[in-house]
C-alpha positions as CSV (number, residue, x, y, z in Angstrom):
1,X,-20.2,8.9,-14.6
2,X,-22.1,7.9,-11.4
3,X,-20.4,7.0,-8.3
4,X,-22.6,3.6,-8.4
5,X,-20.2,2.2,-10.9
6,X,-17.6,2.6,-8.6
7,X,-20.2,0.8,-6.4
8,X,-19.7,-2.1,-8.5
9,X,-16.0,-2.7,-7.8
10,X,-15.4,-1.6,-4.5
11,X,-14.2,-4.2,-2.2
12,X,-13.3,-5.0,1.4
13,X,-9.6,-5.5,1.2
14,X,-7.8,-3.5,-0.9
15,X,-3.7,-3.9,-1.5
16,X,-2.3,-0.6,-2.4
17,X,1.4,-1.0,-3.9
18,X,3.3,2.6,-2.4
19,X,5.6,4.1,-4.9
20,X,7.4,7.3,-5.1
21,X,3.8,9.6,-5.4
22,X,1.5,8.0,-2.8
23,X,-1.4,10.4,-4.3
24,X,-2.9,7.7,-6.6
25,X,-3.2,5.0,-3.6
26,X,-4.9,7.5,-1.5
27,X,-7.2,8.3,-4.6
28,X,-7.6,4.4,-5.0
29,X,-8.6,4.1,-1.4
30,X,-11.5,6.6,-1.5
31,X,-12.8,5.5,-4.7
32,X,-12.6,1.4,-4.2
33,X,-12.6,0.7,-0.6
34,X,-16.3,-0.3,1.3
35,X,-17.1,1.1,4.2
36,X,-15.5,-0.8,7.1
37,X,-12.6,-2.4,4.9
38,X,-9.4,-2.5,4.8
39,X,-6.2,-1.1,3.1
40,X,-3.0,-3.0,2.9
41,X,-0.3,-0.5,2.2
42,X,2.6,-2.5,0.5
43,X,5.7,-0.8,0.5
44,X,9.5,-1.1,0.4
45,X,12.2,0.3,2.9
46,X,12.4,3.4,0.6
47,X,8.8,4.1,0.7
48,X,8.2,3.1,4.4
49,X,7.9,6.7,5.3
50,X,5.5,7.4,2.7
51,X,3.5,4.4,3.7
52,X,3.1,5.5,7.3
53,X,2.3,8.9,6.1
54,X,-0.8,7.7,4.2
55,X,-1.9,5.5,6.9
56,X,-2.0,8.1,9.3
57,X,-4.0,10.2,6.9
58,X,-6.7,7.7,6.0
59,X,-7.2,6.6,9.6
60,X,-7.3,10.3,10.5
61,X,-10.7,10.8,7.9
62,X,-14.0,10.1,8.7
63,X,-14.2,7.3,6.3
64,X,-15.5,4.2,7.9
65,X,-12.1,2.2,7.2
66,X,-11.7,-0.6,9.4
67,X,-8.0,-0.5,9.4
68,X,-4.9,0.3,7.5
69,X,-2.4,-1.8,7.5
70,X,1.5,-1.6,6.7
71,X,2.9,-4.8,4.5
72,X,7.1,-4.2,4.2
73,X,8.9,-5.7,1.1
74,X,11.9,-4.3,3.0
75,X,15.0,-4.2,0.4
76,X,12.9,-6.9,-1.7
77,X,11.4,-4.7,-4.2
78,X,12.2,-6.6,-7.3
79,X,12.2,-10.4,-5.4
80,X,9.9,-12.3,-7.3
81,X,9.6,-15.1,-4.1
82,X,9.6,-12.6,-1.4
83,X,6.8,-10.3,-2.9
84,X,4.7,-13.1,-3.7
85,X,5.2,-14.6,-0.4
86,X,4.3,-11.4,1.3
87,X,1.4,-11.4,-0.3
88,X,0.2,-14.8,0.3
89,X,1.0,-14.8,3.8
90,X,-1.7,-11.6,4.3
91,X,-4.2,-14.0,1.9
92,X,-4.0,-16.5,4.0
93,X,-5.4,-14.5,7.2
94,X,-8.4,-12.9,5.1
95,X,-11.6,-15.3,5.7
96,X,-14.2,-13.6,3.8
97,X,-15.0,-10.2,1.7
98,X,-14.1,-9.0,-1.6
99,X,-10.5,-8.9,-2.3
100,X,-8.7,-6.3,-4.7
101,X,-5.4,-5.3,-6.2
102,X,-4.5,-1.7,-7.2
103,X,-1.7,-1.6,-9.1
104,X,-0.8,1.8,-9.7
105,X,2.1,2.5,-7.5
106,X,5.1,0.6,-6.7
107,X,8.2,-0.9,-9.1
108,X,7.1,-3.0,-12.1
109,X,8.3,-5.7,-10.1
110,X,5.9,-5.2,-7.1
111,X,2.9,-4.8,-9.8
112,X,3.7,-8.0,-11.9
113,X,4.5,-10.2,-8.7
114,X,1.7,-9.1,-6.7
115,X,-0.5,-9.5,-9.8
116,X,0.5,-13.0,-10.0
117,X,-0.1,-13.8,-6.5
118,X,-3.7,-13.1,-6.1
119,X,-4.5,-14.0,-9.6
120,X,-3.4,-17.4,-9.1
121,X,-4.2,-19.8,-6.1
122,X,-2.0,-22.5,-5.2
123,X,-2.9,-26.2,-5.0
124,X,-0.7,-28.7,-3.3
125,X,-1.2,-32.7,-4.3
126,X,1.4,-35.4,-3.6
127,X,3.9,-34.7,-6.8
128,X,3.6,-31.1,-7.6
129,X,1.9,-27.8,-7.4
130,X,-1.3,-26.8,-9.3
131,X,-2.4,-23.1,-9.8
132,X,-5.9,-22.2,-10.6
133,X,-7.5,-18.8,-11.3
134,X,-8.7,-17.1,-8.0
135,X,-12.6,-15.9,-8.3
136,X,-13.8,-12.8,-7.7
137,X,-10.7,-10.4,-7.1
138,X,-10.9,-7.1,-8.5
139,X,-7.4,-5.8,-10.0
140,X,-7.3,-1.9,-10.8
141,X,-5.2,0.9,-12.3
142,X,-5.6,4.4,-12.3
143,X,-4.5,5.7,-15.6
144,X,-3.3,9.1,-15.2
145,X,-3.2,10.0,-19.2
146,X,-7.4,9.5,-19.4
147,X,-8.0,10.5,-15.4
148,X,-9.7,6.9,-15.0
149,X,-9.7,4.0,-13.2
150,X,-9.3,1.0,-14.9
151,X,-10.8,-2.2,-13.9
152,X,-9.4,-5.6,-15.5
153,X,-11.6,-8.4,-16.7
154,X,-9.9,-11.9,-17.5
155,X,-12.0,-12.9,-20.4
156,X,-13.5,-8.9,-21.8
157,X,-12.1,-5.6,-22.1
158,X,-11.4,-3.3,-19.3
159,X,-13.9,-1.4,-17.7
160,X,-13.2,2.2,-17.6
161,X,-14.6,4.8,-15.2
162,X,-12.9,8.3,-15.4
163,X,-12.2,9.7,-12.1
164,X,-14.1,13.2,-12.8
165,X,-13.5,16.3,-10.5
166,X,-17.5,15.9,-10.0
167,X,-17.0,12.5,-8.3
168,X,-13.8,13.3,-6.1
169,X,-12.4,16.5,-4.7
170,X,-8.8,16.4,-3.0
171,X,-7.5,19.4,-1.3
172,X,-4.3,21.4,-1.7
173,X,-3.0,20.8,1.8
174,X,-4.1,17.2,1.3
175,X,-2.0,17.0,-1.6
176,X,1.0,18.5,1.0
177,X,0.2,16.5,3.3
178,X,0.5,13.3,1.4
179,X,3.7,14.1,0.6
180,X,5.0,15.5,4.3
181,X,5.5,18.5,2.8
182,X,4.2,21.5,4.9
183,X,4.3,25.4,4.9
184,X,6.1,28.2,6.4
185,X,3.8,28.9,9.7
186,X,4.9,32.9,9.1
187,X,3.7,32.3,5.6
188,X,0.9,30.4,4.8
189,X,-0.7,30.3,1.4
190,X,-3.2,32.8,0.6
191,X,-6.5,32.1,-1.1
192,X,-8.2,35.5,-1.4
193,X,-6.5,38.0,-4.2
194,X,-5.0,41.1,-2.5
195,X,-6.2,43.9,-4.4
196,X,-7.6,42.2,-7.4
197,X,-8.8,45.7,-9.5
198,X,-5.7,46.8,-9.2
199,X,-3.5,43.7,-10.3
200,X,-6.1,43.6,-13.5
201,X,-4.8,47.1,-14.3
202,X,-1.1,46.4,-14.0
203,X,-2.2,43.2,-16.0
204,X,-3.7,45.9,-18.7
205,X,-0.2,47.8,-18.4
206,X,1.7,44.6,-19.2
207,X,0.2,43.9,-22.2
208,X,2.4,46.9,-23.8
209,X,6.4,46.1,-24.3
210,X,7.3,49.4,-23.5
211,X,5.3,50.0,-20.6
212,X,6.8,46.5,-19.2
213,X,10.2,48.0,-19.6
214,X,9.4,51.5,-18.0
215,X,7.8,49.9,-14.7
216,X,10.1,47.1,-14.7
217,X,12.8,50.0,-14.7
218,X,11.1,52.2,-12.1
219,X,11.2,48.6,-9.7
220,X,14.8,48.1,-10.3
221,X,16.1,51.5,-10.1
222,X,13.5,53.3,-7.9
223,X,11.8,51.1,-5.5
224,X,14.9,48.3,-4.9
225,X,17.3,50.8,-4.5
226,X,15.0,52.5,-1.6
227,X,13.5,49.7,0.0
228,X,16.1,46.8,-0.6
229,X,18.7,46.4,2.5
230,X,21.7,47.5,1.3
231,X,23.7,44.7,2.7
232,X,21.8,41.9,1.5
233,X,20.1,43.0,-1.8
234,X,17.7,39.9,-2.0
235,X,16.0,41.1,0.9
236,X,13.9,44.1,1.6
237,X,14.5,46.3,4.6
238,X,12.9,45.9,7.8
239,X,9.3,46.7,8.3
240,X,10.4,49.1,11.0
241,X,13.0,50.5,8.8
242,X,10.5,50.3,5.9
243,X,8.1,52.6,8.1
244,X,11.0,55.2,9.4
245,X,12.3,55.8,5.7
246,X,11.1,59.1,4.8
247,X,12.2,58.6,1.1
248,X,9.4,55.8,0.9
249,X,6.3,58.2,1.2
250,X,7.5,60.6,-1.7
251,X,9.0,58.1,-4.2
252,X,9.3,59.9,-7.5
253,X,7.5,58.2,-10.2
254,X,10.2,58.7,-13.2
255,X,12.9,56.7,-14.7
256,X,15.8,57.7,-16.8
257,X,16.2,55.9,-19.9
258,X,19.2,56.9,-22.1
259,X,19.5,60.1,-20.5
260,X,15.9,61.2,-21.0
261,X,13.9,61.7,-17.8
262,X,10.6,60.0,-18.3
263,X,7.3,60.8,-16.2
264,X,5.4,57.3,-15.7
265,X,2.0,59.1,-15.1
266,X,2.1,60.8,-18.7
267,X,1.4,57.0,-19.8
268,X,-2.4,56.3,-19.2
269,X,-2.0,52.9,-18.6
270,X,0.4,53.4,-15.6
271,X,-1.5,56.6,-14.6
272,X,-4.6,54.6,-14.3
273,X,-3.1,51.6,-12.5
274,X,-1.3,54.0,-9.8
275,X,-5.3,55.3,-9.2
276,X,-6.3,52.2,-8.6
277,X,-4.0,52.0,-5.8
278,X,-4.8,55.4,-4.5
279,X,-1.8,57.3,-6.3
280,X,-2.8,60.5,-7.8
281,X,0.7,62.6,-7.2
282,X,3.3,62.5,-9.0
283,X,5.0,60.5,-5.9
284,X,4.0,57.0,-4.7
285,X,4.2,56.3,-0.8
286,X,4.3,53.0,0.2
287,X,2.2,53.6,3.3
288,X,-0.6,55.0,0.6
289,X,-0.6,51.8,-1.1
290,X,-0.8,49.8,2.1
291,X,-4.2,51.2,3.2
292,X,-5.7,50.1,-0.1
293,X,-5.8,46.7,1.5
294,X,-2.2,44.7,2.3
295,X,-0.7,43.8,5.4
296,X,2.7,45.3,5.6
297,X,5.2,47.9,3.8
298,X,6.7,44.8,2.8
299,X,3.9,43.5,0.8
300,X,3.6,46.7,-0.7
301,X,7.2,46.6,-1.8
302,X,6.5,42.5,-3.1
303,X,3.3,43.5,-4.7
304,X,4.7,46.6,-7.0
305,X,7.7,44.3,-7.8
306,X,5.7,41.4,-9.3
307,X,3.4,39.9,-7.1
308,X,0.6,41.9,-8.1
309,X,0.6,39.1,-11.2
310,X,0.1,36.1,-8.7
311,X,-2.9,37.8,-7.6
312,X,-4.4,38.6,-10.8
313,X,-4.0,35.1,-12.0
314,X,-5.4,33.8,-8.5
315,X,-8.3,36.1,-9.4
316,X,-8.7,34.7,-12.9
317,X,-8.5,31.4,-11.8
318,X,-11.4,31.9,-9.0
319,X,-13.3,33.7,-12.0
320,X,-13.4,30.5,-13.8
321,X,-17.1,28.8,-14.2
322,X,-18.2,26.6,-11.5
323,X,-19.0,23.9,-13.7
324,X,-15.1,23.3,-14.3
325,X,-15.8,22.3,-10.4
326,X,-12.5,24.0,-9.5
327,X,-12.6,23.5,-5.9
328,X,-9.3,24.9,-3.9
329,X,-7.0,27.5,-5.1
330,X,-4.1,29.6,-3.6
331,X,-1.1,31.9,-4.2
332,X,2.1,32.0,-2.6
333,X,3.2,28.5,-1.3
334,X,6.2,28.6,0.3
335,X,7.4,25.0,1.4
336,X,9.4,24.2,4.4
337,X,13.1,22.6,3.7
338,X,12.4,19.3,6.3
339,X,16.4,19.6,6.9
340,X,16.4,23.2,7.9
341,X,12.5,24.2,8.5
342,X,14.0,28.0,9.0
343,X,14.5,27.5,4.9
344,X,12.2,27.6,2.2
345,X,12.5,24.0,0.1
346,X,11.1,25.6,-2.8
347,X,7.8,27.7,-3.8
348,X,4.8,27.7,-5.9
349,X,3.3,30.8,-7.5
350,X,-0.5,29.8,-7.5
351,X,-2.0,26.5,-7.7
352,X,-5.5,24.7,-8.0
353,X,-7.2,21.6,-7.5
354,X,-9.7,20.2,-10.0
355,X,-10.6,16.5,-8.5
356,X,-7.5,14.8,-7.7
357,X,-5.6,16.6,-10.7
358,X,-2.8,19.4,-9.5
359,X,-2.7,22.7,-11.9
360,X,0.0,24.5,-10.9
361,X,1.0,28.0,-12.4
362,X,4.3,30.0,-12.6
363,X,4.0,33.6,-12.5
364,X,6.8,36.2,-13.8
365,X,6.9,39.7,-15.1
366,X,10.0,38.6,-17.2
367,X,10.0,38.6,-20.9
368,X,13.2,37.1,-21.7
369,X,12.6,33.5,-23.1
370,X,15.5,31.7,-21.4
371,X,14.3,33.0,-17.7
372,X,10.8,32.1,-18.6
373,X,12.0,28.5,-19.9
374,X,13.7,28.0,-16.5
375,X,10.8,29.0,-14.6
376,X,8.5,27.0,-16.1
377,X,10.5,23.8,-16.0
378,X,11.0,24.4,-12.4
379,X,7.5,24.5,-11.7
380,X,7.1,21.4,-14.1
381,X,9.4,19.0,-11.7
382,X,8.0,20.1,-8.3
383,X,4.4,19.8,-9.9
384,X,5.2,16.1,-11.0
385,X,6.7,15.5,-7.5
386,X,3.2,16.7,-5.8
387,X,0.9,15.6,-8.2
388,X,2.5,12.9,-10.4
389,X,1.8,12.5,-13.9
390,X,-1.7,13.9,-13.6
391,X,-0.1,17.4,-13.0
392,X,-0.1,20.2,-15.1
393,X,2.0,23.5,-15.2
394,X,1.3,26.8,-16.9
395,X,3.6,29.6,-16.8
396,X,2.3,33.2,-17.0
397,X,4.6,35.8,-18.2
398,X,5.5,38.9,-20.4
399,X,6.8,37.3,-23.1
400,X,6.1,38.2,-26.6
401,X,3.9,36.0,-29.1
402,X,6.8,35.1,-30.9
403,X,8.6,34.0,-28.0
404,X,5.4,32.1,-26.1
405,X,5.4,29.9,-29.5
406,X,9.2,29.4,-29.5
407,X,8.7,28.0,-26.2
408,X,5.6,26.1,-26.7
409,X,7.6,24.5,-29.3
410,X,10.6,23.7,-27.0
411,X,8.4,22.2,-24.4
412,X,6.8,20.0,-27.0
413,X,10.3,18.5,-28.3
414,X,11.6,17.8,-24.7
415,X,8.1,16.0,-23.4
416,X,6.7,14.5,-26.0
417,X,7.5,11.0,-26.8
418,X,7.8,11.2,-30.5
419,X,8.5,14.8,-31.1
420,X,7.0,14.8,-34.9
421,X,3.6,13.9,-33.6
422,X,0.8,15.8,-34.2
423,X,-0.9,15.7,-31.2
424,X,-0.7,18.8,-29.1
425,X,0.7,18.5,-25.8
426,X,-1.3,19.8,-23.1
427,X,0.4,19.0,-20.2
428,X,2.2,22.5,-20.4
429,X,1.2,25.7,-21.4
430,X,2.2,29.4,-21.9
431,X,0.3,32.5,-21.6
432,X,2.0,35.6,-22.6
433,X,1.5,39.3,-22.2
434,X,-0.9,39.3,-25.4
435,X,-3.1,36.7,-23.1
436,X,-3.4,38.9,-20.0
437,X,-6.5,40.7,-21.1
438,X,-8.6,37.1,-21.4
439,X,-6.6,35.2,-19.4
440,X,-9.5,33.1,-17.4
441,X,-10.7,32.2,-21.0
442,X,-7.4,30.9,-21.8
443,X,-6.9,28.9,-18.1
444,X,-10.5,27.6,-18.8
445,X,-9.6,26.3,-22.3
446,X,-6.5,24.4,-20.9
447,X,-8.5,22.8,-18.1
448,X,-11.1,21.9,-20.6
449,X,-8.3,20.4,-23.0
450,X,-7.1,18.3,-19.9
451,X,-10.8,17.0,-18.9
452,X,-11.0,13.1,-18.0
453,X,-12.6,11.9,-21.1
């Protein structure tokens, strides 16, 4: 669809109802407000901070808006009389120009009574009040299921205009900014995958269940044993300690399994993966791996211990054909806890934007179904908070095909309003170890299944 279709429904005065997720309000303002127009952000006490953030964002952008006004309902978000009076008060001051209401956000009461106040014009006579329909007011709703803007028409069917990725692109940073979330300054998102060729080799070895277990055993019993902080096993040693510890220049590439010592380099896939890291001997040096392009020895530890998967996934996302219009992607999002900025509130592994739609991918080298399920639903909750109902979530893991199928069935039972429905739910998808080799194609298909129709 062309932008000219939106031009037919743009207005000079746009009322926006602010709810828990201000992203649809941002989209509506970008698509429906004329240059030189004014947005009115109708909010409650609970959504005042969100409204003020959105006001600041819209004013700061070079979008030609005349003004962005706040209209507070206080604690009267369900009071029909108060809502209508607040809307009418603003209407009385508007002397000219096209008026519109986008009722995507806010409470149901806010939507209903704002709509009513704008739809009917009150005419008073001596005995009673008479109402007549206002002319030329556009009412719109951003449909999260179909990714389309719906324009209501009283005497005809709605107009449906898809908000395609080609029409509107919203940056990841903008989505976080809209919600007032910021990432740790010392750990900003990574937009370029690290050691993508080596990550591809590690993905190859993780297609084999036996090799998955061997590499995880080595990470747990060798890498972590030497490189973790003994007083706090959740943290790696400091960079200085990692550099000074001699054992980390000669880590044995062997593991003990049921009293048998297994040499990892005897397995071709593991050997090939290690070669891509510059490791050709039977010992692993963190310094040697760092020289391949990692910023620190701690980064080496994290990469070997599983972060390679995040970089592999990011590389696969960035390899998706351009005609799918992915315009922003990154890995390693460490979001500040606003109550204690030194701590992390939560973390995203990989995320990308397609239009205004957020896609989040949780990554884990874990095989166990229960752990995979936990990772997936944590990502789902965070993605919904950020991207709303439009957000989509995937899990890339090392689970078996049987467990992947079971996970998807459980997800369907939880998320489908009618679990016995034959319609597949594409909001969440799981990629297991057998999908790693063709992950670009798998993610691309997932995107197509979620396209605005």
